Kinemage of the C-alpha trace (Angstrom):
@kinemage 1
@onewidth
@group {chain A} dominant
@subgroup {mainchain}
@vectorlist {calphas} color= white
{ca met a 1} P 20.848 12.296 -37.793
{ca asp a 2} L 19.404 14.187 -34.996
{ca glu a 3} L 22.106 14.359 -32.225
{ca arg a 4} L 19.404 13.260 -29.680
{ca val a 5} L 19.033 10.088 -31.968
{ca asn a 6} L 22.878 9.904 -31.670
{ca thr a 7} L 23.204 9.971 -27.841
{ca thr a 8} L 19.835 7.497 -27.479
{ca ile a 9} L 22.083 5.052 -29.029
{ca gly a 10} L 25.280 5.079 -27.137
{ca leu a 11} L 22.885 4.985 -24.309
{ca leu a 12} L 21.467 1.726 -25.130
{ca gly a 13} L 24.615 0.372 -25.950
{ca glu a 14} L 25.201 0.739 -22.440
{ca leu a 15} L 22.516 -0.027 -21.481
{ca val a 16} L 22.271 -3.445 -23.516
{ca ser a 17} L 26.338 -4.075 -22.074
{ca phe a 18} L 24.261 -4.879 -18.821
{ca glu a 19} L 22.988 -8.720 -18.461
{ca ser a 20} L 20.174 -7.727 -16.732
{ca leu a 21} L 18.333 -10.696 -16.511
{ca ser a 22} L 15.337 -11.399 -14.668
{ca gln a 23} L 15.233 -12.536 -11.235
{ca thr a 24} L 19.198 -11.797 -10.997
{ca pro a 25} L 20.690 -8.486 -9.327
{ca asn a 26} L 20.266 -5.544 -11.032
{ca leu a 27} L 22.224 -2.897 -8.686
{ca asp a 28} L 24.751 -2.472 -11.413
{ca ile a 29} L 22.246 -1.147 -14.041
{ca val a 30} L 19.975 0.927 -11.778
{ca asp a 31} L 23.289 2.809 -10.457
{ca his a 32} L 24.273 3.475 -13.704
{ca val a 33} L 21.447 5.221 -14.512
{ca arg a 34} L 21.092 7.196 -11.526
{ca ala a 35} L 24.392 8.195 -12.130
{ca tyr a 36} L 23.746 9.655 -15.294
{ca leu a 37} L 20.461 11.730 -13.593
{ca asp a 38} L 22.354 12.796 -10.975
{ca his a 39} L 24.787 14.594 -13.428
{ca tyr a 40} L 21.989 16.706 -14.907
{ca gly a 41} L 20.652 17.243 -11.302
{ca val a 42} L 17.617 14.962 -11.091
{ca glu a 43} L 17.733 13.412 -7.881
{ca ser a 44} L 16.059 9.546 -7.613
{ca his a 45} L 15.082 7.038 -4.574
{ca leu a 46} L 14.692 3.448 -4.766
{ca ser a 47} L 13.098 1.018 -3.501
{ca phe a 48} L 14.348 -2.759 -3.132
{ca asp a 49} L 12.760 -6.445 -2.888
{ca glu a 50} L 13.212 -8.592 -0.100
{ca gly a 51} L 16.905 -9.412 -0.530
{ca gly a 52} L 18.168 -5.932 -1.565
{ca asp a 53} L 20.296 -6.749 -4.617
{ca lys a 54} L 17.373 -5.617 -6.704
{ca ala a 55} L 16.140 -2.118 -7.130
{ca asn a 56} L 13.486 0.104 -8.635
{ca leu a 57} L 14.204 3.570 -9.361
{ca ile a 58} L 11.700 6.729 -9.575
{ca ala a 59} L 12.936 10.043 -10.676
{ca thr a 60} L 11.334 13.471 -10.337
{ca ile a 61} L 11.615 16.780 -13.267
{ca gly a 62} L 9.870 19.716 -12.823
{ca pro a 63} L 7.331 21.321 -9.963
{ca asp a 64} L 6.839 19.518 -6.764
{ca ala a 65} L 3.507 19.070 -7.083
{ca asp a 66} L 0.480 16.611 -7.828
{ca gly a 67} L -0.225 15.684 -11.214
{ca gly a 68} L 2.028 15.042 -13.947
{ca val a 69} L 3.439 11.753 -16.119
{ca ile a 70} L 4.869 9.162 -15.403
{ca leu a 71} L 7.413 7.353 -17.927
{ca ser a 72} L 7.603 4.013 -16.948
{ca gly a 73} L 10.152 1.008 -18.123
{ca his a 74} L 11.759 -2.233 -16.623
{ca thr a 75} L 15.511 -2.866 -16.657
{ca asp a 76} L 15.098 -6.802 -17.043
{ca val a 77} L 15.574 -8.783 -19.666
{ca val a 78} L 15.299 -12.242 -21.057
{ca pro a 79} L 17.942 -15.233 -20.907
{ca ala a 80} L 19.872 -14.880 -24.948
{ca glu a 81} L 20.667 -18.392 -24.484
{ca pro a 82} L 20.423 -20.885 -25.535
{ca gln a 83} L 18.870 -18.398 -28.885
{ca asp a 84} L 21.078 -18.830 -31.951
{ca trp a 85} L 22.335 -14.883 -32.420
{ca asp a 86} L 24.128 -13.874 -35.585
{ca thr a 87} L 25.653 -11.359 -33.362
{ca pro a 88} L 26.788 -10.868 -29.530
{ca pro a 89} L 23.442 -10.266 -27.572
{ca phe a 90} L 24.922 -8.165 -24.865
{ca thr a 91} L 26.575 -5.952 -27.527
{ca leu a 92} L 24.916 -3.258 -29.503
{ca val a 93} L 24.997 -3.609 -33.028
{ca asn a 94} L 23.841 -1.233 -35.875
{ca arg a 95} L 22.730 -3.018 -39.348
{ca asp a 96} L 21.625 -0.959 -41.575
{ca gly a 97} L 19.631 1.057 -38.990
{ca leu a 98} L 18.398 -1.755 -37.208
{ca leu a 99} L 19.898 -1.986 -33.603
{ca his a 100} L 20.344 -5.621 -32.269
{ca gly a 101} L 20.894 -6.575 -28.932
{ca arg a 102} L 19.136 -8.350 -25.926
{ca gly a 103} L 16.495 -6.063 -24.679
{ca ala a 104} L 16.865 -3.260 -27.454
{ca thr a 105} L 13.040 -3.706 -28.196
{ca asp a 106} L 12.101 -4.851 -24.636
{ca met a 107} L 12.355 -2.122 -23.307
{ca lys a 108} L 15.757 -0.579 -23.245
{ca gly a 109} L 15.256 1.523 -26.389
{ca phe a 110} L 12.549 2.880 -24.536
{ca ile a 111} L 14.499 4.150 -21.435
{ca ala a 112} L 17.418 5.275 -23.198
{ca gly a 113} L 15.016 7.352 -25.283
{ca val a 114} L 13.746 8.954 -22.271
{ca leu a 115} L 17.237 9.206 -20.543
{ca ala a 116} L 18.660 11.616 -23.689
{ca ala a 117} L 15.347 13.599 -23.243
{ca val a 118} L 16.490 14.568 -19.374
{ca pro a 119} L 18.861 17.410 -20.402
{ca glu a 120} L 16.357 19.314 -22.393
{ca phe a 121} L 13.223 18.299 -19.622
{ca ser a 122} L 15.400 19.484 -16.841
{ca gln a 123} L 15.770 22.976 -18.706
{ca thr a 124} L 12.493 23.227 -19.328
{ca ala a 125} L 10.304 25.148 -16.852
{ca leu a 126} L 7.813 22.245 -16.844
{ca ala a 127} L 3.998 23.420 -15.369
{ca arg a 128} L 3.775 19.139 -14.330
{ca pro a 129} L 6.721 17.158 -12.776
{ca leu a 130} L 7.593 14.478 -15.398
{ca his a 131} L 8.741 11.083 -13.082
{ca ile a 132} L 10.832 8.466 -14.588
{ca ala a 133} L 10.078 5.185 -13.299
{ca leu a 134} L 12.279 1.913 -13.921
{ca ser a 135} L 11.280 -1.575 -12.400
{ca phe a 136} L 12.585 -4.936 -11.935
{ca asp a 137} L 11.442 -8.541 -12.486
{ca glu a 138} L 8.581 -7.690 -15.402
{ca glu a 139} L 9.385 -10.307 -17.223
{ca thr a 140} L 8.840 -12.572 -14.229
{ca gly a 141} L 5.559 -11.599 -13.484
{ca ser a 142} L 5.781 -7.404 -12.898
{ca arg a 143} L 7.316 -8.328 -9.375
{ca gly a 144} L 9.401 -4.675 -8.924
{ca ala a 145} L 6.212 -2.728 -9.885
{ca arg a 146} L 3.969 -3.585 -7.103
{ca ile a 147} L 6.901 -2.355 -4.558
{ca leu a 148} L 7.503 0.551 -6.791
{ca val a 149} L 3.729 1.955 -6.733
{ca asp a 150} L 3.893 1.269 -2.763
{ca his a 151} L 6.902 3.904 -2.614
{ca met a 152} L 5.821 6.348 -4.754
{ca lys a 153} L 2.585 6.888 -2.391
{ca ser a 154} L 5.337 6.924 0.323
{ca leu a 155} L 7.182 9.818 -1.105
{ca gly a 156} L 3.720 11.322 -2.018
{ca leu a 157} L 3.937 10.956 -5.651
{ca lys a 158} L 0.514 11.467 -7.068
{ca pro a 159} L 0.877 11.719 -11.139
{ca asp a 160} L -2.368 11.713 -13.179
{ca ile a 161} L -0.902 9.658 -16.135
{ca ala a 162} L 1.409 6.520 -16.496
{ca ile a 163} L 3.262 5.670 -19.830
{ca val a 164} L 4.781 2.705 -19.884
{ca gly a 165} L 6.933 2.165 -23.097
{ca glu a 166} L 6.454 -1.163 -23.747
{ca pro a 167} L 7.141 -1.938 -27.471
{ca thr a 168} L 3.770 -0.795 -29.374
{ca glu a 169} L 5.315 0.402 -32.509
{ca met a 170} L 4.180 3.773 -31.231
{ca arg a 171} L 0.627 2.966 -31.005
{ca ile a 172} L -1.216 3.832 -28.043
{ca val a 173} L -2.725 0.039 -26.364
{ca ala a 174} L -5.434 0.890 -23.842
{ca gly a 175} L -5.709 -2.777 -22.446
{ca his a 176} L -4.144 -6.243 -21.803
{ca lys a 177} L -5.127 -9.306 -20.002
{ca ala a 178} L -4.025 -10.316 -16.679
{ca gly a 179} L -1.368 -13.306 -16.152
{ca phe a 180} L -1.007 -15.704 -13.336
{ca glu a 181} L 2.161 -17.944 -13.691
{ca leu a 182} L 1.566 -21.278 -11.436
{ca thr a 183} L 4.232 -24.422 -10.897
{ca thr a 184} L 1.821 -27.392 -9.555
{ca thr a 185} L 3.806 -30.440 -8.199
{ca val a 186} L 2.431 -34.027 -7.661
{ca ser a 187} L 3.418 -36.050 -5.110
{ca gly a 188} L 2.806 -39.667 -5.556
{ca leu a 189} L 4.580 -43.000 -4.208
{ca glu a 190} L 7.893 -44.940 -6.333
{ca gly a 191} L 7.685 -48.181 -6.469
{ca his a 192} L 8.866 -51.377 -8.968
{ca ala a 193} L 6.826 -50.990 -12.622
{ca ser a 194} L 6.294 -54.475 -12.543
{ca asp a 195} L 3.510 -53.684 -10.355
{ca pro a 196} L 2.218 -50.284 -10.263
{ca gly a 197} L -1.012 -50.844 -8.527
{ca lys a 198} L 1.453 -51.170 -5.413
{ca gly a 199} L 2.460 -47.522 -6.192
{ca val a 200} L 1.477 -44.175 -6.673
{ca asn a 201} L 2.682 -42.604 -10.290
{ca ala a 202} L 2.620 -39.329 -10.286
{ca ile a 203} L 3.106 -38.605 -13.804
{ca phe a 204} L -0.420 -40.434 -14.440
{ca tyr a 205} L -2.262 -37.895 -12.049
{ca ala a 206} L -0.200 -35.050 -13.402
{ca ala a 207} L -1.495 -35.942 -17.002
{ca arg a 208} L -5.259 -36.441 -15.765
{ca leu a 209} L -4.884 -32.847 -14.342
{ca ile a 210} L -3.045 -31.625 -17.483
{ca ala a 211} L -5.981 -32.920 -19.363
{ca arg a 212} L -8.664 -30.945 -17.172
{ca leu a 213} L -6.493 -27.974 -17.268
{ca glu a 214} L -6.776 -28.642 -21.298
{ca glu a 215} L -10.690 -29.107 -20.621
{ca val a 216} L -10.923 -25.574 -18.586
{ca gly a 217} L -8.976 -23.902 -21.317
{ca arg a 218} L -11.405 -25.384 -23.633
{ca gln a 219} L -14.633 -23.857 -21.256
{ca leu a 220} L -12.940 -20.598 -21.245
{ca ala a 221} L -12.808 -20.236 -24.844
{ca glu a 222} L -16.524 -21.114 -25.460
{ca arg a 223} L -17.678 -17.927 -23.070
{ca tyr a 224} L -18.604 -14.926 -24.522
{ca trp a 225} L -16.813 -11.638 -23.910
{ca asp a 226} L -17.108 -8.094 -25.439
{ca thr a 227} L -13.870 -7.849 -25.327
{ca pro a 228} L -11.368 -6.722 -28.061
{ca phe a 229} L -8.829 -9.078 -27.818
{ca glu a 230} L -6.895 -11.306 -29.386
{ca pro a 231} L -8.715 -13.866 -28.863
{ca pro a 232} L -11.166 -12.574 -27.072
{ca his a 233} L -11.401 -14.755 -24.115
{ca ser a 234} L -9.278 -15.593 -21.170
{ca thr a 235} L -6.700 -18.740 -22.475
{ca leu a 236} L -5.114 -21.352 -20.216
{ca ser a 237} L -1.790 -23.205 -21.180
{ca val a 238} L 0.652 -25.959 -19.988
{ca gly a 239} L 4.087 -24.582 -20.704
{ca thr a 240} L 6.695 -27.465 -19.056
{ca ile a 241} L 6.868 -31.034 -17.762
{ca his a 242} L 9.322 -32.744 -15.756
{ca gly a 243} L 8.550 -35.987 -13.650
{ca gly a 244} L 10.136 -39.582 -12.658
{ca ser a 245} L 13.487 -41.196 -12.684
{ca ala a 246} L 13.338 -44.590 -14.628
{ca arg a 247} L 11.653 -46.258 -17.247
{ca asn a 248} L 10.998 -49.074 -14.718
{ca val a 249} L 10.200 -46.773 -11.558
{ca ile a 250} L 6.737 -45.740 -11.164
{ca ala a 251} L 7.215 -42.095 -11.066
{ca gly a 252} L 7.342 -40.294 -7.466
{ca ser a 253} L 6.995 -36.789 -8.681
{ca cys a 254} L 5.935 -35.004 -11.350
{ca ser a 255} L 5.700 -31.141 -11.956
{ca phe a 256} L 4.549 -28.759 -14.681
{ca asp a 257} L 4.104 -24.792 -15.241
{ca trp a 258} L 1.201 -23.484 -16.794
{ca glu a 259} L -0.276 -20.067 -17.027
{ca leu a 260} L -3.615 -18.421 -16.974
{ca arg a 261} L -4.420 -15.246 -18.523
{ca pro a 262} L -7.837 -14.157 -17.842
{ca val a 263} L -9.661 -11.142 -19.619
{ca pro a 264} L -10.524 -8.424 -17.282
{ca gln a 265} L -14.299 -9.639 -17.074
{ca glu a 266} L -12.949 -13.019 -16.044
{ca asp a 267} L -12.400 -13.788 -12.373
{ca gly a 268} L -9.029 -15.469 -12.275
{ca glu a 269} L -8.807 -16.347 -8.600
{ca glu a 270} L -12.568 -18.326 -8.872
{ca val a 271} L -11.064 -20.037 -11.953
{ca leu a 272} L -8.284 -21.200 -9.906
{ca ser a 273} L -10.408 -21.961 -7.121
{ca asp a 274} L -12.317 -24.104 -9.376
{ca ile a 275} L -9.416 -25.901 -10.457
{ca glu a 276} L -8.009 -26.568 -6.833
{ca his a 277} L -11.882 -27.910 -5.853
{ca trp a 278} L -11.589 -30.346 -8.592
{ca ile a 279} L -8.133 -31.842 -7.172
{ca arg a 280} L -9.034 -32.041 -3.824
{ca glu a 281} L -12.702 -33.885 -4.731
{ca thr a 282} L -11.325 -35.843 -7.373
{ca leu a 283} L -7.664 -36.764 -7.861
{ca leu a 284} L -6.146 -36.721 -4.164
{ca pro a 285} L -8.566 -39.095 -2.695
{ca glu a 286} L -7.556 -41.451 -5.071
{ca met a 287} L -3.755 -40.983 -4.759
{ca gln a 288} L -4.031 -41.271 -0.773
{ca lys a 289} L -6.061 -44.564 -0.198
{ca ile a 290} L -3.234 -45.988 -1.324
{ca glu a 291} L -0.858 -43.290 -0.023
{ca pro a 292} L -1.992 -40.950 2.810
{ca leu a 293} L 1.347 -38.778 2.340
{ca ala a 294} L 0.739 -38.375 -1.369
{ca asp a 295} L -0.403 -34.826 -2.462
{ca ile a 296} L -0.912 -31.976 -4.870
{ca thr a 297} L 0.507 -28.474 -4.352
{ca thr a 298} L 0.411 -25.512 -6.680
{ca val a 299} L 2.391 -22.425 -6.138
{ca leu a 300} L 1.512 -19.181 -7.356
{ca asp a 301} L 5.147 -18.110 -8.602
{ca ala a 302} L 3.640 -14.350 -10.117
{ca ala a 303} L 0.718 -12.820 -10.753
{ca tyr a 304} L 0.171 -9.380 -12.512
{ca pro a 305} L -3.022 -7.728 -12.985
{ca gly a 306} L -4.591 -6.320 -16.274
{ca leu a 307} L -4.954 -3.037 -17.742
{ca arg a 308} L -8.277 -2.458 -17.933
{ca phe a 309} L -9.408 -1.211 -21.568
{ca asp a 310} L -10.652 2.237 -20.876
{ca pro a 311} L -10.657 4.124 -24.760
{ca asp a 312} L -11.890 7.079 -22.838
{ca ser a 313} L -9.289 7.383 -20.221
{ca glu a 314} L -7.269 10.838 -19.520
{ca ala a 315} L -3.942 9.146 -20.410
{ca val a 316} L -5.838 8.116 -24.094
{ca ala a 317} L -7.028 11.492 -24.401
{ca val a 318} L -3.705 12.989 -24.034
{ca leu a 319} L -1.820 10.769 -26.252
{ca lys a 320} L -4.567 11.354 -29.270
{ca glu a 321} L -3.888 14.925 -28.640
{ca leu a 322} L -0.462 14.461 -29.028
{ca thr a 323} L 0.005 12.334 -31.812
{ca gly a 324} L -3.021 12.845 -33.775
{ca ala a 325} L -3.900 9.189 -33.927
{ca asn a 326} L -7.558 8.347 -33.458
{ca ala a 327} L -7.162 4.300 -32.667
{ca thr a 328} L -6.411 2.571 -29.711
{ca glu a 329} L -5.554 -0.997 -29.130
{ca val a 330} L -5.264 -4.136 -26.953
{ca val a 331} L -2.600 -6.453 -26.556
{ca ser a 332} L -2.307 -10.195 -24.901
{ca phe a 333} L 0.742 -9.822 -23.208
{ca gly a 334} L 1.105 -8.581 -19.652
{ca ser a 335} L 3.535 -5.511 -18.523
{ca asp a 336} L 3.632 -3.454 -15.628
{ca ala a 337} L 0.848 -1.167 -16.424
{ca gly a 338} L -2.112 -2.644 -14.154
{ca his a 339} L -0.476 -1.875 -11.234
{ca phe a 340} L -0.303 1.903 -12.283
{ca gln a 341} L -4.390 1.918 -13.182
{ca arg a 342} L -4.983 0.176 -9.660
{ca ala a 343} L -3.234 2.928 -7.877
{ca gly a 344} L -5.975 5.364 -9.613
{ca ile a 345} L -3.229 6.501 -12.289
{ca ser a 346} L -5.041 6.509 -15.982
{ca thr a 347} L -2.461 4.490 -17.668
{ca val a 348} L -1.534 3.376 -21.491
{ca leu a 349} L 1.319 1.196 -23.530
{ca phe a 350} L 3.086 3.407 -25.712
{ca gly a 351} L 6.659 3.158 -27.029
{ca pro a 352} L 9.292 2.416 -29.718
{ca gly a 353} L 9.783 -1.067 -31.240
{ca ser a 354} L 7.599 -4.450 -32.122
{ca ile a 355} L 6.632 -6.758 -29.525
{ca glu a 356} L 7.212 -9.273 -32.642
{ca gln a 357} L 10.917 -8.848 -32.074
{ca ala a 358} L 11.083 -9.065 -27.998
{ca his a 359} L 12.287 -12.595 -26.669
{ca lys a 360} L 13.588 -13.570 -30.172
{ca pro a 361} L 17.377 -14.151 -31.003
{ca asn a 362} L 18.738 -10.936 -33.102
{ca glu a 363} L 16.067 -8.707 -31.297
{ca phe a 364} L 16.523 -5.133 -32.586
{ca ile a 365} L 14.899 -1.654 -32.557
{ca ala a 366} L 14.818 0.394 -35.305
{ca ile a 367} L 16.154 3.888 -35.676
{ca asp a 368} L 13.309 5.477 -37.341
{ca gln a 369} L 11.227 4.302 -34.209
{ca ile a 370} L 13.884 5.882 -31.761
{ca glu a 371} L 13.128 8.777 -33.848
{ca ala a 372} L 9.434 8.829 -33.312
{ca leu a 373} L 9.797 8.365 -29.803
{ca his a 374} L 11.875 11.656 -29.738
{ca gly a 375} L 9.006 13.451 -32.154
{ca phe a 376} L 6.561 12.284 -29.331
{ca leu a 377} L 8.570 13.351 -26.504
{ca asp a 378} L 9.078 16.767 -27.710
{ca asp a 379} L 5.801 17.027 -28.051
{ca leu a 380} L 4.993 15.619 -24.410
{ca arg a 381} L 7.782 18.768 -23.605
{ca gly a 382} L 5.479 20.966 -24.786
{ca trp a 383} L 2.069 20.017 -23.442
{ca met a 384} L 3.942 19.673 -19.598
{ca cys a 385} L 4.726 23.248 -19.812
{ca arg a 386} L 0.898 24.583 -20.268
{ca ser a 387} L -0.363 24.789 -16.711
């Protein structure tokens, strides 16, 4: 086995051992990567969330110049509980060429492969800079990437291309939908269930709102958009609901989590505005006839931009040249990629592993995918030596 693959497996084991769950501090894994880069003389810079306990990392190898390539990954992973794992989720286990562990494919496998290639990149006379970018809280709405991109601008970094190493099985993905993640809380008026008319049942009104969201979802599905996505339209879904206190008490509160994933042609903010208008014009007046303080509030927990599909972009052209691929694809899951594209950087998703393994128990990445990643990094390094 290629020594770099062995090195990658070792590094992946170290990265998997960090329980870097989204919305928890990640400074331990970032400091670990930073110390590794420092060992090879690669300087890195950090940017933080408001609390200072979560950090992005950006490091550069090669000339101090505009242009070049970003290799981007996220350090956070989704929880392993309460999933039923056959192996310890935060210990890397090799089973017949499949490396099991939380984050192995999404997306610490890519990060480990990039880190394993650092010695060769740092010893090569690159004509263009290579940037390594790691973000926090991608899984909860791409929270860190916006800060990361702003930090890159403040450092004067102006790369041409961003490769976001999400698991695409080393296929070129040139587009994905945007995402809005929301929580709505309905506040009514409690009372004895024997006389429902004297209260405002928050669950009933939440149910009516959810039914409205279902109808909006159907309307979105009926709109024709010439998109390559599957499904080819925007989607709306409700994920969880909580409310009430007892069977014989009129529910005074009910909340639910929901999401909107618009195609790039759809104005997601307009869709949300129309839903809010319906709430204010239809539901609230009924509720407030009984209880003037009744209310419905929606909080935007997270939002990430879509990756606008551009099969003729510079990033796509370079990856086609390096891989020999002719096709580009789109996906429906989100990523940090849209933030790079909005900053004027030509961006694609391209990385080892399968999204089918992400977020599941016994998540794994196949060793042959790591081998394929190193073949690509070799080709990328050669391309970056050309002026």
